[in-house]
PDB file of N, CA, C and O in Angstrom:
ATOM      1  N   MET A   1     177.695 -18.814 133.193  1.00  0.00           N
ATOM      2  CA  MET A   1     177.431 -17.387 133.041  1.00  0.00           C
ATOM      3  C   MET A   1     176.229 -17.004 133.893  1.00  0.00           C
ATOM      4  O   MET A   1     175.200 -17.680 133.871  1.00  0.00           O
ATOM      5  N   VAL A   2     176.363 -15.927 134.637  1.00  0.00           N
ATOM      6  CA  VAL A   2     175.313 -15.486 135.552  1.00  0.00           C
ATOM      7  C   VAL A   2     174.243 -14.709 134.794  1.00  0.00           C
ATOM      8  O   VAL A   2     174.547 -13.783 134.042  1.00  0.00           O
ATOM      9  N   LYS A   3     172.994 -15.095 135.000  1.00  0.00           N
ATOM     10  CA  LYS A   3     171.861 -14.417 134.407  1.00  0.00           C
ATOM     11  C   LYS A   3     171.284 -13.383 135.380  1.00  0.00           C
ATOM     12  O   LYS A   3     170.926 -12.273 134.987  1.00  0.00           O
ATOM     13  N   ASN A   4     171.203 -13.773 136.663  1.00  0.00           N
ATOM     14  CA  ASN A   4     170.552 -12.911 137.641  1.00  0.00           C
ATOM     15  C   ASN A   4     171.057 -13.257 139.036  1.00  0.00           C
ATOM     16  O   ASN A   4     171.320 -14.420 139.341  1.00  0.00           O
ATOM     17  N   ILE A   5     171.191 -12.241 139.874  1.00  0.00           N
ATOM     18  CA  ILE A   5     171.538 -12.439 141.274  1.00  0.00           C
ATOM     19  C   ILE A   5     170.504 -11.688 142.104  1.00  0.00           C
ATOM     20  O   ILE A   5     170.249 -10.505 141.877  1.00  0.00           O
ATOM     21  N   THR A   6     169.915 -12.385 143.061  1.00  0.00           N
ATOM     22  CA  THR A   6     168.950 -11.785 143.976  1.00  0.00           C
ATOM     23  C   THR A   6     169.455 -11.998 145.394  1.00  0.00           C
ATOM     24  O   THR A   6     169.863 -13.103 145.753  1.00  0.00           O
ATOM     25  N   ILE A   7     169.428 -10.940 146.205  1.00  0.00           N
ATOM     26  CA  ILE A   7     169.849 -11.036 147.596  1.00  0.00           C
ATOM     27  C   ILE A   7     168.675 -10.635 148.485  1.00  0.00           C
ATOM     28  O   ILE A   7     168.142  -9.531 148.372  1.00  0.00           O
ATOM     29  N   PHE A   8     168.283 -11.547 149.366  1.00  0.00           N
ATOM     30  CA  PHE A   8     167.276 -11.241 150.384  1.00  0.00           C
ATOM     31  C   PHE A   8     168.023 -10.678 151.587  1.00  0.00           C
ATOM     32  O   PHE A   8     168.949 -11.312 152.094  1.00  0.00           O
ATOM     33  N   THR A   9     167.629  -9.495 152.046  1.00  0.00           N
ATOM     34  CA  THR A   9     168.337  -8.778 153.102  1.00  0.00           C
ATOM     35  C   THR A   9     167.356  -8.248 154.146  1.00  0.00           C
ATOM     36  O   THR A   9     166.139  -8.335 153.984  1.00  0.00           O
ATOM     37  N   THR A  10     167.921  -7.695 155.220  1.00  0.00           N
ATOM     38  CA  THR A  10     167.159  -6.886 156.178  1.00  0.00           C
ATOM     39  C   THR A  10     167.981  -5.639 156.479  1.00  0.00           C
ATOM     40  O   THR A  10     169.158  -5.560 156.126  1.00  0.00           O
ATOM     41  N   ASN A  11     167.357  -4.673 157.128  1.00  0.00           N
ATOM     42  CA  ASN A  11     168.033  -3.406 157.420  1.00  0.00           C
ATOM     43  C   ASN A  11     169.188  -3.554 158.404  1.00  0.00           C
ATOM     44  O   ASN A  11     170.154  -2.794 158.331  1.00  0.00           O
ATOM     45  N   THR A  12     169.110  -4.509 159.315  1.00  0.00           N
ATOM     46  CA  THR A  12     170.094  -4.619 160.392  1.00  0.00           C
ATOM     47  C   THR A  12     171.138  -5.705 160.153  1.00  0.00           C
ATOM     48  O   THR A  12     171.920  -6.009 161.054  1.00  0.00           O
ATOM     49  N   CYS A  13     171.169  -6.286 158.979  1.00  0.00           N
ATOM     50  CA  CYS A  13     172.062  -7.409 158.685  1.00  0.00           C
ATOM     51  C   CYS A  13     173.420  -6.912 158.186  1.00  0.00           C
ATOM     52  O   CYS A  13     173.525  -6.383 157.079  1.00  0.00           O
ATOM     53  N   ALA A  14     174.447  -7.083 159.001  1.00  0.00           N
ATOM     54  CA  ALA A  14     175.802  -6.671 158.602  1.00  0.00           C
ATOM     55  C   ALA A  14     176.334  -7.535 157.467  1.00  0.00           C
ATOM     56  O   ALA A  14     177.009  -7.031 156.570  1.00  0.00           O
ATOM     57  N   TYR A  15     176.037  -8.827 157.497  1.00  0.00           N
ATOM     58  CA  TYR A  15     176.533  -9.728 156.451  1.00  0.00           C
ATOM     59  C   TYR A  15     175.898  -9.417 155.091  1.00  0.00           C
ATOM     60  O   TYR A  15     176.508  -9.647 154.047  1.00  0.00           O
ATOM     61  N   CYS A  16     174.678  -8.897 155.114  1.00  0.00           N
ATOM     62  CA  CYS A  16     174.019  -8.501 153.856  1.00  0.00           C
ATOM     63  C   CYS A  16     174.846  -7.417 153.159  1.00  0.00           C
ATOM     64  O   CYS A  16     175.082  -7.474 151.952  1.00  0.00           O
ATOM     65  N   GLY A  17     175.278  -6.435 153.944  1.00  0.00           N
ATOM     66  CA  GLY A  17     176.107  -5.365 153.390  1.00  0.00           C
ATOM     67  C   GLY A  17     177.422  -5.902 152.850  1.00  0.00           C
ATOM     68  O   GLY A  17     177.927  -5.410 151.841  1.00  0.00           O
ATOM     69  N   MET A  18     177.976  -6.902 153.511  1.00  0.00           N
ATOM     70  CA  MET A  18     179.245  -7.483 153.054  1.00  0.00           C
ATOM     71  C   MET A  18     179.067  -8.194 151.709  1.00  0.00           C
ATOM     72  O   MET A  18     179.926  -8.090 150.834  1.00  0.00           O
ATOM     73  N   VAL A  19     177.952  -8.916 151.546  1.00  0.00           N
ATOM     74  CA  VAL A  19     177.685  -9.589 150.272  1.00  0.00           C
ATOM     75  C   VAL A  19     177.497  -8.555 149.165  1.00  0.00           C
ATOM     76  O   VAL A  19     178.057  -8.699 148.078  1.00  0.00           O
ATOM     77  N   LYS A  20     176.713  -7.516 149.437  1.00  0.00           N
ATOM     78  CA  LYS A  20     176.474  -6.475 148.428  1.00  0.00           C
ATOM     79  C   LYS A  20     177.775  -5.761 148.058  1.00  0.00           C
ATOM     80  O   LYS A  20     178.023  -5.485 146.884  1.00  0.00           O
ATOM     81  N   LYS A  21     178.591  -5.466 149.047  1.00  0.00           N
ATOM     82  CA  LYS A  21     179.871  -4.791 148.787  1.00  0.00           C
ATOM     83  C   LYS A  21     180.793  -5.680 147.953  1.00  0.00           C
ATOM     84  O   LYS A  21     181.435  -5.202 147.018  1.00  0.00           O
ATOM     85  N   TRP A  22     180.860  -6.963 148.286  1.00  0.00           N
ATOM     86  CA  TRP A  22     181.725  -7.894 147.552  1.00  0.00           C
ATOM     87  C   TRP A  22     181.269  -8.019 146.093  1.00  0.00           C
ATOM     88  O   TRP A  22     182.086  -7.949 145.174  1.00  0.00           O
ATOM     89  N   LEU A  23     179.967  -8.203 145.889  1.00  0.00           N
ATOM     90  CA  LEU A  23     179.445  -8.315 144.521  1.00  0.00           C
ATOM     91  C   LEU A  23     179.691  -7.035 143.730  1.00  0.00           C
ATOM     92  O   LEU A  23     180.080  -7.086 142.563  1.00  0.00           O
ATOM     93  N   GLY A  24     179.465  -5.887 144.367  1.00  0.00           N
ATOM     94  CA  GLY A  24     179.699  -4.605 143.700  1.00  0.00           C
ATOM     95  C   GLY A  24     181.158  -4.421 143.319  1.00  0.00           C
ATOM     96  O   GLY A  24     181.464  -3.922 142.237  1.00  0.00           O
ATOM     97  N   ALA A  25     182.062  -4.827 144.214  1.00  0.00           N
ATOM     98  CA  ALA A  25     183.497  -4.704 143.930  1.00  0.00           C
ATOM     99  C   ALA A  25     183.912  -5.589 142.759  1.00  0.00           C
ATOM    100  O   ALA A  25     184.864  -5.275 142.045  1.00  0.00           O
ATOM    101  N   LYS A  26     183.201  -6.692 142.567  1.00  0.00           N
ATOM    102  CA  LYS A  26     183.489  -7.614 141.460  1.00  0.00           C
ATOM    103  C   LYS A  26     182.753  -7.215 140.180  1.00  0.00           C
ATOM    104  O   LYS A  26     182.928  -7.844 139.137  1.00  0.00           O
ATOM    105  N   GLY A  27     181.930  -6.169 140.263  1.00  0.00           N
ATOM    106  CA  GLY A  27     181.230  -5.669 139.080  1.00  0.00           C
ATOM    107  C   GLY A  27     179.916  -6.365 138.773  1.00  0.00           C
ATOM    108  O   GLY A  27     179.394  -6.244 137.665  1.00  0.00           O
ATOM    109  N   TYR A  28     179.379  -7.092 139.742  1.00  0.00           N
ATOM    110  CA  TYR A  28     178.113  -7.785 139.514  1.00  0.00           C
ATOM    111  C   TYR A  28     176.950  -6.908 139.946  1.00  0.00           C
ATOM    112  O   TYR A  28     176.998  -6.255 140.988  1.00  0.00           O
ATOM    113  N   SER A  29     175.912  -6.903 139.134  1.00  0.00           N
ATOM    114  CA  SER A  29     174.682  -6.221 139.528  1.00  0.00           C
ATOM    115  C   SER A  29     173.760  -7.261 140.162  1.00  0.00           C
ATOM    116  O   SER A  29     173.898  -8.457 139.906  1.00  0.00           O
ATOM    117  N   TYR A  30     172.826  -6.807 140.985  1.00  0.00           N
ATOM    118  CA  TYR A  30     171.949  -7.719 141.694  1.00  0.00           C
ATOM    119  C   TYR A  30     170.645  -7.023 142.016  1.00  0.00           C
ATOM    120  O   TYR A  30     170.560  -5.795 142.011  1.00  0.00           O
ATOM    121  N   GLU A  31     169.634  -7.820 142.293  1.00  0.00           N
ATOM    122  CA  GLU A  31     168.357  -7.310 142.779  1.00  0.00           C
ATOM    123  C   GLU A  31     168.350  -7.539 144.281  1.00  0.00           C
ATOM    124  O   GLU A  31     168.632  -8.644 144.744  1.00  0.00           O
ATOM    125  N   GLU A  32     168.036  -6.519 145.030  1.00  0.00           N
ATOM    126  CA  GLU A  32     167.933  -6.650 146.475  1.00  0.00           C
ATOM    127  C   GLU A  32     166.466  -6.709 146.887  1.00  0.00           C
ATOM    128  O   GLU A  32     165.664  -5.864 146.491  1.00  0.00           O
ATOM    129  N   VAL A  33     166.130  -7.709 147.679  1.00  0.00           N
ATOM    130  CA  VAL A  33     164.791  -7.812 148.254  1.00  0.00           C
ATOM    131  C   VAL A  33     164.946  -7.607 149.754  1.00  0.00           C
ATOM    132  O   VAL A  33     165.369  -8.512 150.473  1.00  0.00           O
ATOM    133  N   ASN A  34     164.598  -6.404 150.223  1.00  0.00           N
ATOM    134  CA  ASN A  34     164.705  -6.084 151.639  1.00  0.00           C
ATOM    135  C   ASN A  34     163.448  -6.605 152.337  1.00  0.00           C
ATOM    136  O   ASN A  34     162.343  -6.124 152.088  1.00  0.00           O
ATOM    137  N   LEU A  35     163.634  -7.591 153.209  1.00  0.00           N
ATOM    138  CA  LEU A  35     162.490  -8.232 153.860  1.00  0.00           C
ATOM    139  C   LEU A  35     161.830  -7.346 154.899  1.00  0.00           C
ATOM    140  O   LEU A  35     160.682  -7.592 155.269  1.00  0.00           O
ATOM    141  N   ASP A  36     162.522  -6.319 155.383  1.00  0.00           N
ATOM    142  CA  ASP A  36     161.884  -5.351 156.276  1.00  0.00           C
ATOM    143  C   ASP A  36     160.878  -4.506 155.502  1.00  0.00           C
ATOM    144  O   ASP A  36     159.835  -4.128 156.037  1.00  0.00           O
ATOM    145  N   GLN A  37     161.191  -4.215 154.253  1.00  0.00           N
ATOM    146  CA  GLN A  37     160.311  -3.410 153.409  1.00  0.00           C
ATOM    147  C   GLN A  37     159.311  -4.265 152.638  1.00  0.00           C
ATOM    148  O   GLN A  37     158.278  -3.767 152.190  1.00  0.00           O
ATOM    149  N   ASN A  38     159.620  -5.559 152.483  1.00  0.00           N
ATOM    150  CA  ASN A  38     158.762  -6.492 151.734  1.00  0.00           C
ATOM    151  C   ASN A  38     158.510  -7.749 152.566  1.00  0.00           C
ATOM    152  O   ASN A  38     158.933  -8.838 152.176  1.00  0.00           O
ATOM    153  N   PRO A  39     157.827  -7.616 153.710  1.00  0.00           N
ATOM    154  CA  PRO A  39     157.633  -8.776 154.578  1.00  0.00           C
ATOM    155  C   PRO A  39     156.841  -9.902 153.918  1.00  0.00           C
ATOM    156  O   PRO A  39     156.919 -11.054 154.344  1.00  0.00           O
ATOM    157  N   ASP A  40     156.082  -9.568 152.882  1.00  0.00           N
ATOM    158  CA  ASP A  40     155.322 -10.581 152.160  1.00  0.00           C
ATOM    159  C   ASP A  40     156.226 -11.564 151.417  1.00  0.00           C
ATOM    160  O   ASP A  40     155.753 -12.607 150.965  1.00  0.00           O
ATOM    161  N   ARG A  41     157.502 -11.255 151.282  1.00  0.00           N
ATOM    162  CA  ARG A  41     158.426 -12.136 150.558  1.00  0.00           C
ATOM    163  C   ARG A  41     159.274 -12.999 151.495  1.00  0.00           C
ATOM    164  O   ARG A  41     160.143 -13.738 151.031  1.00  0.00           O
ATOM    165  N   GLN A  42     159.031 -12.914 152.812  1.00  0.00           N
ATOM    166  CA  GLN A  42     159.779 -13.735 153.763  1.00  0.00           C
ATOM    167  C   GLN A  42     159.567 -15.221 153.520  1.00  0.00           C
ATOM    168  O   GLN A  42     160.511 -16.006 153.608  1.00  0.00           O
ATOM    169  N   ALA A  43     158.334 -15.613 153.215  1.00  0.00           N
ATOM    170  CA  ALA A  43     158.044 -17.024 152.947  1.00  0.00           C
ATOM    171  C   ALA A  43     158.818 -17.506 151.721  1.00  0.00           C
ATOM    172  O   ALA A  43     159.271 -18.650 151.679  1.00  0.00           O
ATOM    173  N   GLU A  44     158.966 -16.640 150.735  1.00  0.00           N
ATOM    174  CA  GLU A  44     159.728 -16.982 149.529  1.00  0.00           C
ATOM    175  C   GLU A  44     161.190 -17.254 149.882  1.00  0.00           C
ATOM    176  O   GLU A  44     161.774 -18.230 149.412  1.00  0.00           O
ATOM    177  N   ALA A  45     161.777 -16.394 150.707  1.00  0.00           N
ATOM    178  CA  ALA A  45     163.171 -16.584 151.110  1.00  0.00           C
ATOM    179  C   ALA A  45     163.336 -17.875 151.894  1.00  0.00           C
ATOM    180  O   ALA A  45     164.310 -18.600 151.693  1.00  0.00           O
ATOM    181  N   LEU A  46     162.397 -18.170 152.785  1.00  0.00           N
ATOM    182  CA  LEU A  46     162.446 -19.400 153.568  1.00  0.00           C
ATOM    183  C   LEU A  46     162.314 -20.627 152.675  1.00  0.00           C
ATOM    184  O   LEU A  46     163.032 -21.611 152.849  1.00  0.00           O
ATOM    185  N   GLN A  47     161.400 -20.562 151.727  1.00  0.00           N
ATOM    186  CA  GLN A  47     161.193 -21.693 150.812  1.00  0.00           C
ATOM    187  C   GLN A  47     162.438 -21.951 149.970  1.00  0.00           C
ATOM    188  O   GLN A  47     162.808 -23.105 149.753  1.00  0.00           O
ATOM    189  N   ILE A  48     163.078 -20.904 149.501  1.00  0.00           N
ATOM    190  CA  ILE A  48     164.266 -21.044 148.661  1.00  0.00           C
ATOM    191  C   ILE A  48     165.447 -21.597 149.446  1.00  0.00           C
ATOM    192  O   ILE A  48     166.181 -22.455 148.957  1.00  0.00           O
ATOM    193  N   SER A  49     165.625 -21.098 150.674  1.00  0.00           N
ATOM    194  CA  SER A  49     166.848 -21.411 151.418  1.00  0.00           C
ATOM    195  C   SER A  49     166.689 -22.444 152.521  1.00  0.00           C
ATOM    196  O   SER A  49     167.657 -23.097 152.910  1.00  0.00           O
ATOM    197  N   GLY A  50     165.478 -22.592 153.023  1.00  0.00           N
ATOM    198  CA  GLY A  50     165.271 -23.457 154.171  1.00  0.00           C
ATOM    199  C   GLY A  50     165.798 -22.848 155.452  1.00  0.00           C
ATOM    200  O   GLY A  50     165.903 -23.536 156.468  1.00  0.00           O
ATOM    201  N   ALA A  51     166.129 -21.571 155.421  1.00  0.00           N
ATOM    202  CA  ALA A  51     166.727 -20.897 156.576  1.00  0.00           C
ATOM    203  C   ALA A  51     165.933 -19.646 156.932  1.00  0.00           C
ATOM    204  O   ALA A  51     165.325 -19.007 156.073  1.00  0.00           O
ATOM    205  N   LEU A  52     165.953 -19.315 158.212  1.00  0.00           N
ATOM    206  CA  LEU A  52     165.294 -18.107 158.693  1.00  0.00           C
ATOM    207  C   LEU A  52     166.288 -16.980 158.905  1.00  0.00           C
ATOM    208  O   LEU A  52     166.056 -16.095 159.728  1.00  0.00           O
ATOM    209  N   THR A  53     167.373 -17.002 158.185  1.00  0.00           N
ATOM    210  CA  THR A  53     168.425 -16.005 158.338  1.00  0.00           C
ATOM    211  C   THR A  53     168.713 -15.344 156.992  1.00  0.00           C
ATOM    212  O   THR A  53     168.370 -15.881 155.939  1.00  0.00           O
ATOM    213  N   VAL A  54     169.335 -14.196 157.040  1.00  0.00           N
ATOM    214  CA  VAL A  54     169.765 -13.487 155.838  1.00  0.00           C
ATOM    215  C   VAL A  54     171.254 -13.197 155.967  1.00  0.00           C
ATOM    216  O   VAL A  54     171.776 -13.232 157.081  1.00  0.00           O
ATOM    217  N   PRO A  55     171.938 -12.923 154.908  1.00  0.00           N
ATOM    218  CA  PRO A  55     171.454 -12.833 153.545  1.00  0.00           C
ATOM    219  C   PRO A  55     171.220 -14.206 152.929  1.00  0.00           C
ATOM    220  O   PRO A  55     171.864 -15.196 153.277  1.00  0.00           O
ATOM    221  N   VAL A  56     170.275 -14.222 152.005  1.00  0.00           N
ATOM    222  CA  VAL A  56     170.072 -15.367 151.126  1.00  0.00           C
ATOM    223  C   VAL A  56     170.356 -14.854 149.722  1.00  0.00           C
ATOM    224  O   VAL A  56     169.640 -13.994 149.209  1.00  0.00           O
ATOM    225  N   THR A  57     171.398 -15.381 149.108  1.00  0.00           N
ATOM    226  CA  THR A  57     171.792 -14.951 147.767  1.00  0.00           C
ATOM    227  C   THR A  57     171.438 -16.063 146.794  1.00  0.00           C
ATOM    228  O   THR A  57     171.854 -17.209 146.962  1.00  0.00           O
ATOM    229  N   VAL A  58     170.661 -15.709 145.770  1.00  0.00           N
ATOM    230  CA  VAL A  58     170.241 -16.670 144.759  1.00  0.00           C
ATOM    231  C   VAL A  58     170.915 -16.291 143.443  1.00  0.00           C
ATOM    232  O   VAL A  58     170.657 -15.223 142.888  1.00  0.00           O
ATOM    233  N   VAL A  59     171.775 -17.172 142.954  1.00  0.00           N
ATOM    234  CA  VAL A  59     172.486 -16.943 141.700  1.00  0.00           C
ATOM    235  C   VAL A  59     171.846 -17.836 140.644  1.00  0.00           C
ATOM    236  O   VAL A  59     171.910 -19.062 140.730  1.00  0.00           O
ATOM    237  N   THR A  60     171.229 -17.208 139.648  1.00  0.00           N
ATOM    238  CA  THR A  60     170.588 -17.942 138.563  1.00  0.00           C
ATOM    239  C   THR A  60     171.481 -17.856 137.334  1.00  0.00           C
ATOM    240  O   THR A  60     171.908 -16.774 136.932  1.00  0.00           O
ATOM    241  N   LYS A  61     171.755 -19.013 136.744  1.00  0.00           N
ATOM    242  CA  LYS A  61     172.606 -19.091 135.546  1.00  0.00           C
ATOM    243  C   LYS A  61     171.729 -19.005 134.296  1.00  0.00           C
ATOM    244  O   LYS A  61     170.502 -19.055 134.384  1.00  0.00           O
ATOM    245  N   HIS A  62     172.369 -18.877 133.139  1.00  0.00           N
ATOM    246  CA  HIS A  62     171.614 -18.768 131.879  1.00  0.00           C
ATOM    247  C   HIS A  62     170.866 -20.051 131.539  1.00  0.00           C
ATOM    248  O   HIS A  62     169.897 -20.011 130.781  1.00  0.00           O
ATOM    249  N   ASP A  63     171.297 -21.194 132.087  1.00  0.00           N
ATOM    250  CA  ASP A  63     170.559 -22.441 131.851  1.00  0.00           C
ATOM    251  C   ASP A  63     169.433 -22.620 132.869  1.00  0.00           C
ATOM    252  O   ASP A  63     168.827 -23.688 132.955  1.00  0.00           O
ATOM    253  N   ASN A  64     169.159 -21.557 133.642  1.00  0.00           N
ATOM    254  CA  ASN A  64     168.128 -21.495 134.680  1.00  0.00           C
ATOM    255  C   ASN A  64     168.412 -22.367 135.896  1.00  0.00           C
ATOM    256  O   ASN A  64     167.546 -22.517 136.759  1.00  0.00           O
ATOM    257  N   SER A  65     169.615 -22.947 135.982  1.00  0.00           N
ATOM    258  CA  SER A  65     169.999 -23.599 137.227  1.00  0.00           C
ATOM    259  C   SER A  65     170.277 -22.489 138.236  1.00  0.00           C
ATOM    260  O   SER A  65     170.599 -21.362 137.859  1.00  0.00           O
ATOM    261  N   ARG A  66     170.152 -22.815 139.506  1.00  0.00           N
ATOM    262  CA  ARG A  66     170.413 -21.771 140.477  1.00  0.00           C
ATOM    263  C   ARG A  66     171.119 -22.343 141.702  1.00  0.00           C
ATOM    264  O   ARG A  66     170.961 -23.508 142.069  1.00  0.00           O
ATOM    265  N   GLU A  67     171.890 -21.478 142.302  1.00  0.00           N
ATOM    266  CA  GLU A  67     172.604 -21.817 143.527  1.00  0.00           C
ATOM    267  C   GLU A  67     172.150 -20.853 144.608  1.00  0.00           C
ATOM    268  O   GLU A  67     172.020 -19.652 144.376  1.00  0.00           O
ATOM    269  N   VAL A  68     171.913 -21.398 145.787  1.00  0.00           N
ATOM    270  CA  VAL A  68     171.446 -20.603 146.916  1.00  0.00           C
ATOM    271  C   VAL A  68     172.546 -20.597 147.969  1.00  0.00           C
ATOM    272  O   VAL A  68     172.995 -21.652 148.417  1.00  0.00           O
ATOM    273  N   ILE A  69     172.972 -19.407 148.358  1.00  0.00           N
ATOM    274  CA  ILE A  69     174.016 -19.252 149.365  1.00  0.00           C
ATOM    275  C   ILE A  69     173.412 -18.512 150.555  1.00  0.00           C
ATOM    276  O   ILE A  69     172.880 -17.412 150.407  1.00  0.00           O
ATOM    277  N   VAL A  70     173.499 -19.123 151.735  1.00  0.00           N
ATOM    278  CA  VAL A  70     172.979 -18.518 152.955  1.00  0.00           C
ATOM    279  C   VAL A  70     174.151 -17.936 153.726  1.00  0.00           C
ATOM    280  O   VAL A  70     175.151 -18.613 153.962  1.00  0.00           O
ATOM    281  N   GLY A  71     174.018 -16.669 154.119  1.00  0.00           N
ATOM    282  CA  GLY A  71     175.075 -16.008 154.867  1.00  0.00           C
ATOM    283  C   GLY A  71     176.140 -15.428 153.952  1.00  0.00           C
ATOM    284  O   GLY A  71     176.001 -15.419 152.729  1.00  0.00           O
ATOM    285  N   PHE A  72     177.208 -14.945 154.576  1.00  0.00           N
ATOM    286  CA  PHE A  72     178.352 -14.408 153.835  1.00  0.00           C
ATOM    287  C   PHE A  72     179.371 -15.530 153.730  1.00  0.00           C
ATOM    288  O   PHE A  72     180.229 -15.693 154.598  1.00  0.00           O
ATOM    289  N   ASN A  73     179.265 -16.304 152.650  1.00  0.00           N
ATOM    290  CA  ASN A  73     180.067 -17.501 152.475  1.00  0.00           C
ATOM    291  C   ASN A  73     180.798 -17.409 151.135  1.00  0.00           C
ATOM    292  O   ASN A  73     180.298 -17.876 150.111  1.00  0.00           O
ATOM    293  N   LEU A  74     181.977 -16.805 151.153  1.00  0.00           N
ATOM    294  CA  LEU A  74     182.719 -16.607 149.900  1.00  0.00           C
ATOM    295  C   LEU A  74     183.148 -17.917 149.259  1.00  0.00           C
ATOM    296  O   LEU A  74     183.317 -17.966 148.041  1.00  0.00           O
ATOM    297  N   SER A  75     183.331 -18.981 150.036  1.00  0.00           N
ATOM    298  CA  SER A  75     183.732 -20.251 149.447  1.00  0.00           C
ATOM    299  C   SER A  75     182.629 -20.840 148.574  1.00  0.00           C
ATOM    300  O   SER A  75     182.904 -21.680 147.717  1.00  0.00           O
ATOM    301  N   LYS A  76     181.386 -20.409 148.779  1.00  0.00           N
ATOM    302  CA  LYS A  76     180.292 -20.828 147.918  1.00  0.00           C
ATOM    303  C   LYS A  76     179.882 -19.737 146.931  1.00  0.00           C
ATOM    304  O   LYS A  76     179.517 -20.028 145.792  1.00  0.00           O
ATOM    305  N   LEU A  77     179.942 -18.484 147.370  1.00  0.00           N
ATOM    306  CA  LEU A  77     179.515 -17.371 146.530  1.00  0.00           C
ATOM    307  C   LEU A  77     180.438 -17.146 145.340  1.00  0.00           C
ATOM    308  O   LEU A  77     179.968 -16.964 144.217  1.00  0.00           O
ATOM    309  N   ALA A  78     181.741 -17.155 145.575  1.00  0.00           N
ATOM    310  CA  ALA A  78     182.699 -16.883 144.493  1.00  0.00           C
ATOM    311  C   ALA A  78     182.554 -17.859 143.333  1.00  0.00           C
ATOM    312  O   ALA A  78     182.457 -17.414 142.190  1.00  0.00           O
ATOM    313  N   PRO A  79     182.533 -19.183 143.574  1.00  0.00           N
ATOM    314  CA  PRO A  79     182.369 -20.094 142.423  1.00  0.00           C
ATOM    315  C   PRO A  79     180.972 -20.009 141.800  1.00  0.00           C
ATOM    316  O   PRO A  79     180.811 -20.282 140.610  1.00  0.00           O
ATOM    317  N   ALA A  80     179.973 -19.637 142.583  1.00  0.00           N
ATOM    318  CA  ALA A  80     178.606 -19.562 142.038  1.00  0.00           C
ATOM    319  C   ALA A  80     178.474 -18.461 140.988  1.00  0.00           C
ATOM    320  O   ALA A  80     177.720 -18.610 140.026  1.00  0.00           O
ATOM    321  N   VAL A  81     179.204 -17.355 141.167  1.00  0.00           N
ATOM    322  CA  VAL A  81     179.073 -16.237 140.229  1.00  0.00           C
ATOM    323  C   VAL A  81     180.061 -16.315 139.074  1.00  0.00           C
ATOM    324  O   VAL A  81     179.938 -15.551 138.117  1.00  0.00           O
ATOM    325  N   ASN A  82     181.022 -17.205 139.135  1.00  0.00           N
ATOM    326  CA  ASN A  82     182.017 -17.334 138.056  1.00  0.00           C
ATOM    327  C   ASN A  82     181.628 -18.370 137.037  1.00  0.00           C
ATOM    328  O   ASN A  82     182.360 -18.594 136.073  1.00  0.00           O
TER     329      ASN A  82
END
């Protein structure tokens, strides 16, 4: 069961919009952290994902385990939210 979903995005990222649209279509709510508006959180996104790219989607479960998905990767995102 999903407790929280956080997506690290930027203004110019097309894949970020695709992740948000897919989650919205499935009825999931999420917190968006726009790194253009919150540059102080870039280090957090890098630490979580090990990547300098967006989107970084963090799915936290009720047992506080979490899955990190980099990019628009439905083969990882779909099972993470179910």
